[in-house]
GUGU-812886 format. One record per residue (C-alpha): z, x, y. Coordinates in Angstrom, 2 decimals. Each point is the difference from the previous one (the first is absolute). Layout:
<pts>
+---------+---------+---------+
|      up |    east |   north |
+---------+---------+---------+
|       Z |       X |       Y |
...
+---------+---------+---------+
</pts>
This chain:
<pts>
+---------+---------+---------+
|      up |    east |   north |
+---------+---------+---------+
|  -67.31 |  -45.23 |  -64.17 |
|    4.48 |   -1.60 |    0.94 |
|    0.44 |   -1.28 |    3.14 |
|    1.82 |    2.56 |    1.89 |
|   -2.91 |    2.77 |   -0.97 |
|   -2.13 |   -3.05 |    2.10 |
|    2.27 |    0.00 |    2.85 |
|    0.29 |    4.52 |    0.37 |
|   -3.92 |    0.01 |   -0.42 |
|   -0.37 |   -2.63 |    2.94 |
|    2.66 |    1.94 |    2.07 |
|   -1.47 |    3.11 |    0.09 |
|   -3.29 |   -1.54 |    0.94 |
|    1.42 |   -1.42 |    2.54 |
|    1.20 |    3.06 |    1.23 |
|   -3.08 |    2.01 |   -0.68 |
|   -1.60 |   -2.99 |    1.93 |
|    2.08 |    0.74 |    3.01 |
|   -0.38 |    3.80 |   -0.36 |
|   -3.16 |   -0.11 |   -0.06 |
|   -0.36 |   -2.67 |    3.48 |
|    2.54 |    1.75 |    2.19 |
|   -2.09 |    3.08 |   -0.89 |
|   -3.42 |   -1.66 |    0.87 |
|    1.82 |   -0.79 |    2.86 |
|    1.45 |    3.03 |    1.58 |
|   -3.33 |    1.13 |   -0.77 |
|   -1.53 |   -2.14 |    2.41 |
|    2.91 |    0.14 |    2.89 |
|   -0.58 |    4.21 |   -0.26 |
|   -4.14 |   -0.27 |   -0.23 |
|    0.62 |   -2.70 |    3.43 |
|    1.79 |    2.65 |    0.74 |
|   -2.19 |    2.80 |   -0.43 |
|   -3.30 |   -1.96 |    1.33 |
|    1.71 |   -0.12 |    3.61 |
|   -2.83 |   -2.39 |    1.15 |
|   -2.43 |   -0.76 |   -2.26 |
|   -0.90 |   -0.04 |   -3.98 |
|   -3.25 |    1.81 |   -1.03 |
|   -1.58 |    3.02 |    1.18 |
|   -1.95 |   -0.11 |    3.45 |
|    2.38 |   -1.83 |    1.58 |
|    2.23 |    2.88 |    2.16 |
|   -1.85 |    2.30 |    3.18 |
|    0.37 |    3.27 |    1.07 |
|    0.49 |    1.46 |    2.98 |
|    0.21 |    3.70 |    0.01 |
|   -1.40 |    3.09 |    2.29 |
|    1.84 |    3.27 |    1.81 |
|    2.15 |    0.78 |    3.22 |
|   -1.44 |    2.98 |    1.69 |
|    0.41 |    1.79 |    3.28 |
|   -2.70 |   -1.00 |    2.81 |
|   -0.17 |    4.06 |    0.68 |
|    0.14 |    1.65 |   -2.80 |
|   -0.71 |   -2.38 |   -2.79 |
|    2.69 |    0.97 |   -2.09 |
|    2.24 |   -2.37 |   -1.90 |
|    2.64 |   -1.65 |    0.36 |
|    3.01 |   -0.33 |   -1.42 |
|    2.81 |   -2.74 |    0.59 |
|   -2.19 |   -1.73 |    2.16 |
|    1.47 |   -4.41 |    0.51 |
|   -3.23 |   -1.63 |   -0.78 |
|   -0.32 |   -4.01 |    0.56 |
|   -2.84 |   -1.85 |   -1.39 |
|   -1.47 |   -3.51 |    0.85 |
|   -2.22 |   -1.50 |   -1.39 |
|   -1.79 |   -2.86 |    1.84 |
|   -0.74 |   -2.61 |   -2.89 |
|   -2.65 |   -2.13 |    2.20 |
|    0.84 |   -3.55 |    2.18 |
|    2.36 |   -2.07 |   -0.50 |
|    1.24 |    2.09 |   -2.68 |
|    2.62 |    2.71 |    2.43 |
|    0.42 |    3.45 |   -0.57 |
|    1.89 |    1.60 |   -2.87 |
|    2.24 |    3.58 |    0.42 |
|    0.99 |    3.17 |   -2.41 |
|    1.96 |    3.00 |    0.87 |
|   -0.58 |    3.66 |   -1.18 |
|    1.09 |    3.16 |    0.70 |
|   -3.35 |    2.62 |   -0.76 |
|    1.20 |    3.13 |   -2.59 |
|   -0.41 |    3.67 |    0.21 |
|   -3.78 |   -0.24 |   -0.38 |
|    0.23 |   -2.90 |    3.16 |
|   -1.73 |   -3.02 |   -2.73 |
|    1.78 |   -2.80 |    0.26 |
|   -0.83 |   -3.17 |   -2.02 |
|    1.34 |   -4.40 |    0.50 |
|   -0.51 |   -2.49 |   -2.73 |
|   -1.38 |   -3.42 |    1.33 |
|   -0.17 |   -2.81 |   -2.32 |
|   -3.71 |   -1.41 |    0.47 |
|    1.16 |   -3.27 |    1.37 |
|    1.16 |    1.70 |    3.02 |
|   -2.56 |    2.95 |    0.11 |
|   -3.44 |    0.03 |   -1.45 |
|   -3.42 |    0.57 |    0.10 |
|   -1.41 |    0.71 |    3.21 |
|    3.50 |   -0.50 |    2.03 |
|    0.82 |    2.58 |    3.15 |
|    2.50 |    2.75 |   -1.17 |
|    1.58 |    1.24 |    3.03 |
|    2.32 |    3.26 |   -0.46 |
|    2.34 |    1.14 |    2.52 |
|    2.02 |    3.50 |   -0.19 |
|    3.05 |    1.09 |    2.07 |
|    2.02 |    3.59 |   -0.76 |
|    1.70 |    1.92 |    2.72 |
|   -1.53 |   -1.39 |    3.31 |
|   -3.94 |   -0.03 |   -1.76 |
|   -2.12 |   -3.17 |   -0.99 |
|   -2.74 |   -0.81 |   -1.43 |
|   -1.90 |   -2.99 |   -0.82 |
|   -3.26 |   -1.47 |   -1.61 |
|   -1.88 |   -2.40 |   -1.64 |
|   -1.52 |   -0.46 |   -3.27 |
|   -1.37 |   -3.19 |   -1.62 |
|    1.03 |   -0.63 |   -4.29 |
|   -3.05 |    0.94 |   -2.54 |
|   -0.37 |   -1.42 |   -3.49 |
|    0.22 |    3.29 |   -2.47 |
|    0.21 |   -1.53 |   -3.90 |
|    3.85 |   -1.67 |   -1.24 |
|    1.03 |    0.31 |    3.63 |
|   -0.56 |   -0.06 |    4.14 |
|    0.38 |    3.15 |    2.20 |
|    0.11 |    0.94 |    3.39 |
|   -0.13 |    3.87 |    0.60 |
|    1.45 |    0.46 |    3.63 |
|    0.61 |    3.23 |    1.24 |
|    2.19 |    0.11 |    3.82 |
|    0.33 |    3.05 |    1.88 |
|    2.83 |    0.88 |    2.14 |
|   -0.21 |    0.52 |    3.54 |
|    2.53 |    0.75 |    2.49 |
|    0.78 |   -2.78 |    2.33 |
|    0.90 |    0.30 |    3.56 |
|    3.41 |   -0.35 |    1.31 |
|    0.68 |   -1.62 |    3.73 |
|    0.04 |    3.82 |    1.20 |
|   -2.89 |    1.61 |   -1.52 |
|   -2.24 |   -3.39 |    0.71 |
|    0.96 |    0.49 |    3.73 |
|   -0.45 |    3.44 |   -0.06 |
|   -3.78 |   -0.54 |   -1.02 |
|   -0.50 |   -2.35 |    2.00 |
|    1.08 |    1.17 |    3.20 |
|   -1.63 |    3.57 |   -0.94 |
|   -3.52 |   -2.41 |   -0.90 |
|    0.44 |   -1.57 |    3.53 |
|    0.42 |    3.49 |    1.39 |
|   -2.89 |    1.60 |   -1.06 |
|   -2.12 |   -2.93 |    1.18 |
|    1.35 |    0.05 |    3.47 |
|   -0.98 |    3.47 |    0.15 |
|   -3.60 |   -0.33 |   -1.71 |
|   -0.12 |   -3.06 |    2.51 |
|    1.25 |    2.34 |    3.26 |
|   -3.01 |    2.55 |   -1.06 |
+---------+---------+---------+
</pts>
């Protein structure tokens, strides 16, 4: 073989090696971004449930949902936001390092002056930990409605007391 042929082959091999290393590095970056907080199966915690009206049980679409996981003493809490879908369903995903089996999960939902709160615990279900927390929305008393309720109760108390 001629000296020029070896040089050309060496350049081609070097170029091929650089392309392979570049593709490998690129795939590592993509994998790290898609994995988020962990690598491998069983490293995520799913919290899901339904938002319903307390009086009718109908599903609530478009409720603002805040899901807070209490990871235990010394670890603090982590919150994620969601909006309920047309069938009242919401879900958020936590890293298990932030929210794991037996952690307490609190879900707060609000929509148009209605609000609700409920608490559940994360359970292990195969490859993913799950907490299902359903939240019924109930009306909040405004200042006037609350005062009217209190004065009405006091009035009934004094009427019954006089008799």
